[in-house]
C-alpha positions in Angstrom: 12.6 1.8 10.9 12.0 -0.6 8.0 12.6 -4.2 9.1 13.4 -7.1 6.8 10.3 -9.2 6.1 12.0 -12.0 4.2 11.2 -14.6 6.9 8.2 -12.9 8.6 5.6 -15.1 7.1 7.0 -18.4 8.4 5.6 -17.8 11.9 2.1 -17.8 10.6 2.3 -20.9 8.4 2.2 -23.9 10.8 -0.9 -26.1 10.6 -4.2 -25.2 9.0 -4.9 -21.5 8.4 -6.7 -20.3 11.5 -10.1 -18.7 10.9 -9.0 -15.6 12.8 -5.7 -15.2 11.1 -4.8 -11.5 10.8 -2.1 -10.0 8.7 -1.0 -9.3 5.1 -0.9 -11.6 2.1 1.4 -10.7 -0.8 -0.3 -11.7 -4.0 1.1 -11.6 -7.6 -2.0 -10.3 -9.4 -2.3 -11.3 -13.1 -3.5 -8.9 -15.8 -7.1 -9.1 -16.6 -8.6 -9.2 -13.1 -9.5 -6.4 -10.8 -8.0 -5.8 -7.4 -11.4 -6.4 -5.9 -11.5 -9.8 -7.6 -8.2 -10.7 -5.9 -9.6 -9.8 -2.5 -12.6 -11.9 -3.1 -10.4 -14.9 -4.1 -8.3 -14.5 -1.0 -11.3 -14.3 1.3 -12.9 -17.4 -0.3 -9.9 -19.6 -0.8 -8.2 -19.0 2.5 -11.5 -18.7 4.5 -10.4 -15.5 6.2 -12.9 -13.0 7.7 -12.6 -9.5 6.4 -10.2 -8.5 3.7 -9.2 -5.5 1.7 -6.2 -4.3 -0.3 -3.5 -1.7 -0.1 -3.2 0.3 -3.3 -5.4 -0.5 -6.3 -3.8 -2.1 -9.4 -5.7 -1.4 -12.7 -7.3 -4.5 -14.2 -4.7 -4.4 -17.1 -1.8 -4.3 -14.6 0.0 -7.1 -12.9 2.3 -7.6 -9.9 2.3 -7.0 -6.2 -1.1 -6.5 -4.5 -1.0 -6.5 -0.7 -4.1 -8.0 0.8 -5.0 -7.2 4.4 -7.1 -9.7 6.4 -8.8 -9.9 9.7 -7.8 -7.3 12.3 -5.2 -5.9 9.9 -8.0 -4.2 8.0 -8.4 -1.9 10.9 -4.9 -0.5 10.6 -4.4 -0.5 6.8 -3.2 3.1 6.9 0.0 1.9 8.7 1.3 0.4 5.4 -0.1 2.8 2.9 2.0 5.6 1.5 5.2 3.6 1.0 7.4 4.0 -2.1 6.3 2.0 -5.2 8.5 0.4 -7.9 7.0 -0.4 -11.3 8.2 -1.7 -14.7 6.2 -0.5 -17.7 6.1 -0.3 -21.5 4.9 2.8 -23.3 3.8 3.0 -26.9 4.4 6.4 -28.5 2.3 7.8 -31.4 -1.1 7.1 -29.8 -3.4 8.8 -27.3 -6.3 7.0 -25.6 -9.2 7.8 -23.3 -7.6 5.9 -20.5 -4.0 6.7 -21.1 -3.3 3.0 -21.7 -3.9 0.7 -24.6 -7.1 -0.7 -23.0 -8.9 2.6 -23.8 -10.4 4.0 -26.9 -7.9 5.6 -29.3 -8.4 9.4 -29.6 -5.6 10.2 -31.9 -2.7 8.6 -33.7 0.4 10.6 -34.7 3.4 9.7 -36.7 6.5 9.2 -34.7 10.1 9.5 -35.8 11.6 9.5 -32.3 15.0 8.2 -31.4 16.3 6.9 -28.1 18.2 10.1 -27.2 15.0 12.2 -27.6 13.0 9.9 -25.3 15.8 9.8 -22.7 16.2 13.5 -22.6 12.4 14.2 -22.4 12.0 11.8 -19.5 14.4 13.8 -17.4 11.6 16.4 -16.8 9.6 13.7 -15.0 12.1 12.9 -12.3 11.7 14.8 -9.0 8.7 16.5 -7.3 5.9 17.0 -9.8 2.3 18.2 -9.9 0.3 15.4 -11.6 -3.4 15.6 -12.7 -5.0 12.3 -11.9 -6.7 10.5 -14.9 -10.5 10.3 -15.2 -10.2 6.5 -15.1 -9.2 6.3 -11.5 -10.7 5.4 -8.1 -10.3 8.9 -6.7 -13.6 10.5 -5.5 -14.9 13.9 -6.6 -18.2 15.0 -5.1 -18.6 11.6 -3.5 -18.3 9.6 -6.8 -15.4 7.7 -8.2 -13.8 9.3 -11.2 -14.2 6.2 -13.3 -17.9 6.1 -12.6 -18.2 9.6 -13.9 -16.1 8.7 -16.9 -18.4 5.8 -17.7 -21.2 8.3 -18.1 -19.2 10.4 -20.4 -18.4 13.1 -17.9 -15.1 14.9 -17.5 -14.6 17.0 -14.4 -11.8 19.2 -13.1 -9.2 17.4 -11.1 -6.8 19.3 -8.9 -3.1 18.4 -9.5 -1.5 16.3 -6.8 2.0 16.4 -5.5 4.0 13.3 -6.4 7.6 12.4 -6.5 9.4 10.3 -9.1 12.6 9.2 -7.4 14.2 7.4 -10.3 13.4 6.6 -14.0 15.5 4.0 -15.7 15.1 3.0 -19.3 15.3 -0.8 -19.8 14.9 -1.2 -23.6 13.9 0.5 -26.8 12.0 -0.9 -29.7 10.4 2.3 -30.9 7.7 3.3 -31.1 7.7 1.2 -27.8 10.1 1.5 -24.9 10.3 -0.1 -21.5 11.3 1.6 -18.2 11.4 1.2 -14.4 10.3 3.9 -12.0 10.5 4.4 -8.3 7.8 6.8 -7.2 5.7 8.0 -4.3 2.4 6.5 -3.4 -0.5 7.9 -5.5 1.6 8.3 -8.7 -0.2 7.2 -11.9 2.4 5.6 -14.2 0.0 5.7 -17.2 -0.3 9.4 -16.7 3.5 9.6 -16.7 3.5 7.8 -20.0 0.7 10.0 -21.4 2.5 13.2 -20.3 5.8 12.1 -21.7 4.2 11.4 -25.0 2.7 14.9 -25.0 6.0 16.5 -24.2 7.6 14.6 -27.1 4.7 15.8 -29.4 3.7 12.2 -30.4 1.3 11.2 -27.7 1.9 8.1 -25.6 -0.1 5.3 -23.9 0.9 2.6 -21.5 1.0 -0.8 -23.0 1.8 -2.8 -19.8 2.4 -2.2 -16.1 3.8 -4.5 -13.4 4.3 -3.5 -9.7 7.5 -4.9 -8.3 7.5 -3.3 -4.8 5.2 -1.5 -2.4 7.6 -0.7 0.5 8.5 -2.5 2.6 7.1 -5.5 0.6 8.4 -7.0 -2.6 7.1 -9.2 -5.4 9.7 -11.9 -4.6 7.6 -13.1 -1.7 4.2 -12.9 -3.4 2.2 -16.0 -4.3 0.6 -16.1 -7.8 -3.1 -15.8 -7.6 -3.6 -19.0 -9.6 -1.8 -21.0 -6.9 -4.2 -19.9 -4.1 -6.7 -22.5 -5.1 -4.0 -25.2 -5.4 -1.7 -25.1 -2.4 -3.0 -25.6 1.2 -3.9 -22.5 3.0 -1.1 -23.0 5.6 1.5 -23.2 2.8 0.2 -20.0 1.1 0.5 -18.2 4.4 3.9 -19.6 5.1 5.2 -18.4 1.7 3.5 -15.1 1.3 1.8 -14.2 4.6 3.1 -11.6 7.0 1.4 -12.0 10.5 0.1 -8.9 12.1 2.7 -8.9 14.8 5.5 -8.9 12.2 3.8 -6.5 9.8 3.4 -3.9 12.6 7.2 -3.9 13.2 7.3 -0.8 10.9 6.1 1.2 13.9 7.8 1.8 17.3 6.4 -0.3 20.1 5.8 -0.1 23.8 5.6 -3.1 26.1 2.7 -3.1 28.7 2.7 -5.0 31.9 -0.4 -7.1 33.0 -2.2 -4.3 34.7 -1.6 -1.8 31.9 -2.8 -4.4 29.3 -6.0 -4.9 31.3 -6.7 -1.1 31.3 -6.1 -1.0 27.6 -8.5 -3.9 27.1 -11.3 -1.8 28.7 -10.4 1.1 26.3 -8.6 3.1 29.0 -5.2 4.7 28.9 -2.3 3.3 31.0 1.0 4.7 32.2 4.0 3.1 30.4 7.7 3.5 29.9 7.9 5.1 26.5 11.5 4.1 25.7 12.3 5.8 22.4 8.7 5.9 21.1 7.5 9.4 20.1 4.9 11.4 21.9 1.8 13.0 20.2 2.7 11.4 16.9 -0.8 10.4 15.9 -3.6 7.9 16.8 -1.8 5.0 15.0 1.8 5.9 15.7 2.7 3.3 18.3 2.1 -0.4 18.7 1.1 -1.4 22.3 2.3 -5.0 23.0 2.1 -7.4 25.9 5.2 -8.9 27.6 5.3 -11.7 25.0 5.5 -9.2 22.1 1.9 -9.7 20.9 0.3 -6.6 19.4 -2.7 -5.6 21.5 -3.6 -2.2 20.0 -2.5 0.8 18.0 -2.4 4.1 19.8 -0.7 7.3 20.7 1.6 8.3 23.6 0.7 11.4 25.5 2.8 13.1 28.3 1.8 11.9 31.8 -0.9 14.4 32.8 0.3 14.1 36.5 3.9 15.1 35.7 4.8 18.6 36.5 6.1 21.1 33.9 5.1 21.7 30.3 7.5 19.1 28.8 8.2 15.5 29.8 11.4 14.9 31.7 14.0 12.3 30.8 12.9 8.9 32.3 9.3 10.1 32.8 6.4 7.8 32.0 3.8 8.5 29.3 0.1 7.8 29.0 -0.6 5.1 26.3 -3.9 6.0 24.7 -5.4 3.1 22.6 -7.2 4.0 19.4 -7.5 0.6 17.7 -7.8 -2.3 20.2 -7.5 -5.8 18.6 -10.3 -8.3 19.3 -8.1 -10.6 21.4 -7.2 -7.7 23.7 -10.7 -6.5 24.4 -12.1 -7.2 27.9 -15.8 -7.4 28.7 -17.8 -6.5 31.7 -16.8 -4.2 34.6 -13.1 -3.8 35.4 
């Protein structure tokens, strides 16, 4: 299920931004700053404890960066892996060390391309592909980031990774430059697509600009520009671009716990629940465990009731809710 998030932020925007606010903040990152810089700005300007981001944007790229804050940092994997949408411009006739125009030029080649050639060549890059990640990336090899190795002049073997380009739409041509929009799976390097397209055309190619429009289920239309974070009140920023944790976790199935089950969960123990339509044995962060008011208490997994007879759960049978991430407000101290 992919709910609409258009109004989800409004619930978290009343009054001053609480020190313990947990959720997601959708930021429009400008080109020229790192994703880490954005996280630092959010932490400082909104005075939130703990922050990270979902999906790095290169310093030269702009657009949607989803920042997780507070208890949401403990369940970032829930929102990772969604489809991405980008708009980009490629320049043909040049190859660089970074596959974009921020890198050192390796080779320049004359280009006499026409629009039809470019359109035809790009068809090979739609569908399921094996993509070799660039050296300038945050992937780790042998415990080190690839970009750290590249800074020392090292080039190492990188195994191809499975990606999927679901659509490639050309927006404009002003050759040797052309602009396009792609929808692709998480982990796709658009500058590598531009580089590989240039190689297929025999001219070389490097990315000139890149802007992320969507990281499903979130879109740039709700994001707040980074420059406004230091200008608008914190509560206004959260109302405009914040998604409280309860709303953000609506992407997962949920199970409601009664008071006694919530107490057991608070002590880190499993509790018998009515599973409804929630799946069994789907992974440690596959189900949201909520109280009667709908507040998220934990992420966990449902297991068949160990006391139930038979190898498979019967219709209407209860399930054992096993908590794996218990949020701070649900934790109970002392002896039960």
